[in-house]
C-alpha positions as CSV (number, residue, x, y, z in Angstrom):
1,X,-9.6,84.6,-59.8
2,X,-10.4,88.2,-59.0
3,X,-13.0,88.5,-61.7
4,X,-15.2,85.8,-60.2
5,X,-15.2,87.1,-56.7
6,X,-18.0,89.6,-57.2
7,X,-20.3,86.8,-58.4
8,X,-19.3,84.5,-55.5
9,X,-20.1,87.3,-53.0
10,X,-23.5,87.9,-54.8
11,X,-24.3,84.2,-54.4
12,X,-23.4,84.2,-50.7
13,X,-20.3,81.9,-51.0
14,X,-17.5,81.8,-48.5
15,X,-14.0,81.7,-50.0
16,X,-11.0,80.0,-48.4
17,X,-7.4,80.5,-49.1
18,X,-4.6,78.0,-48.4
19,X,-0.8,78.0,-48.6
20,X,-0.9,78.6,-52.4
21,X,-1.8,82.2,-51.6
22,X,1.8,82.7,-50.5
23,X,3.4,81.4,-53.7
24,X,5.3,84.2,-55.5
25,X,3.6,83.7,-58.9
26,X,0.0,83.7,-57.4
27,X,-0.7,87.4,-57.9
28,X,-4.1,86.8,-59.3
29,X,-5.0,84.8,-56.2
30,X,-3.8,87.6,-54.0
31,X,-5.9,90.1,-56.0
32,X,-8.9,87.8,-55.5
33,X,-8.3,87.6,-51.7
34,X,-8.5,91.4,-51.5
35,X,-11.9,91.4,-53.1
36,X,-13.5,88.8,-50.8
37,X,-15.8,90.4,-48.2
38,X,-14.3,90.0,-44.7
39,X,-17.4,88.2,-43.4
40,X,-17.0,85.5,-46.2
41,X,-13.2,84.9,-45.8
42,X,-11.7,81.7,-44.5
43,X,-8.1,80.4,-44.2
44,X,-7.0,76.7,-44.4
45,X,-3.9,74.6,-44.7
46,X,-4.8,71.9,-47.2
47,X,-2.7,69.6,-45.0
48,X,-0.6,67.6,-45.7
49,X,-0.1,69.2,-49.1
50,X,0.6,72.7,-50.4
51,X,2.6,74.2,-47.6
52,X,3.0,78.0,-47.5
53,X,6.1,79.3,-49.4
54,X,8.2,79.8,-46.2
55,X,7.7,76.1,-45.4
56,X,8.0,74.5,-48.9
57,X,9.5,71.0,-48.7
58,X,7.9,70.4,-45.3
59,X,4.8,68.4,-44.7
60,X,2.0,70.9,-44.3
61,X,0.2,70.9,-41.0
62,X,-2.7,73.0,-39.4
63,X,-0.2,75.1,-37.4
64,X,1.0,76.6,-40.7
65,X,-2.3,78.4,-41.3
66,X,-0.7,81.4,-39.5
67,X,1.7,81.8,-42.5
68,X,-1.2,82.1,-44.9
69,X,-3.0,84.4,-42.5
70,X,0.1,86.6,-42.2
71,X,0.2,87.1,-46.0
72,X,-3.5,87.6,-46.2
73,X,-3.2,90.3,-43.6
74,X,-0.5,92.0,-45.6
75,X,-2.3,92.0,-49.0
76,X,-5.6,93.1,-47.4
77,X,-3.8,95.8,-45.3
78,X,-5.6,94.7,-42.2
79,X,-4.5,94.2,-38.6
80,X,-3.5,90.6,-38.0
81,X,-5.4,89.9,-34.7
82,X,-8.6,91.5,-36.1
83,X,-8.5,89.4,-39.3
84,X,-7.7,86.3,-37.3
85,X,-10.8,86.9,-35.1
86,X,-12.9,87.5,-38.3
87,X,-11.8,84.3,-40.0
88,X,-12.3,82.3,-36.8
89,X,-15.8,83.7,-36.5
90,X,-16.6,83.0,-40.1
91,X,-15.5,79.3,-39.7
92,X,-17.5,79.1,-36.5
93,X,-20.6,80.3,-38.2
94,X,-20.1,78.3,-41.4
95,X,-19.4,75.0,-39.7
96,X,-21.7,75.5,-36.7
97,X,-18.8,75.3,-34.2
98,X,-19.6,76.3,-30.7
99,X,-16.8,77.6,-28.4
């Protein structure tokens, strides 16, 4: 939750958010997402489970990551394209992806 984020950042952890971020009752998770440093932020789908709220009842798939990113952009009050570039760069660095 939000109270642990400062310790995670101090330890150098990256933090990833999935479709559960979009669930109406997950206010604590959204508060935590706001506190994660941009250079440590990741977004995932948890496919085939835990589809974003707008797609509940559907089998989750990687393409749905945009729904989670959209809500993350909203709660962090950031520009969508910029945050998308940031999380892509974070994943590239964390996983050693070259493109």
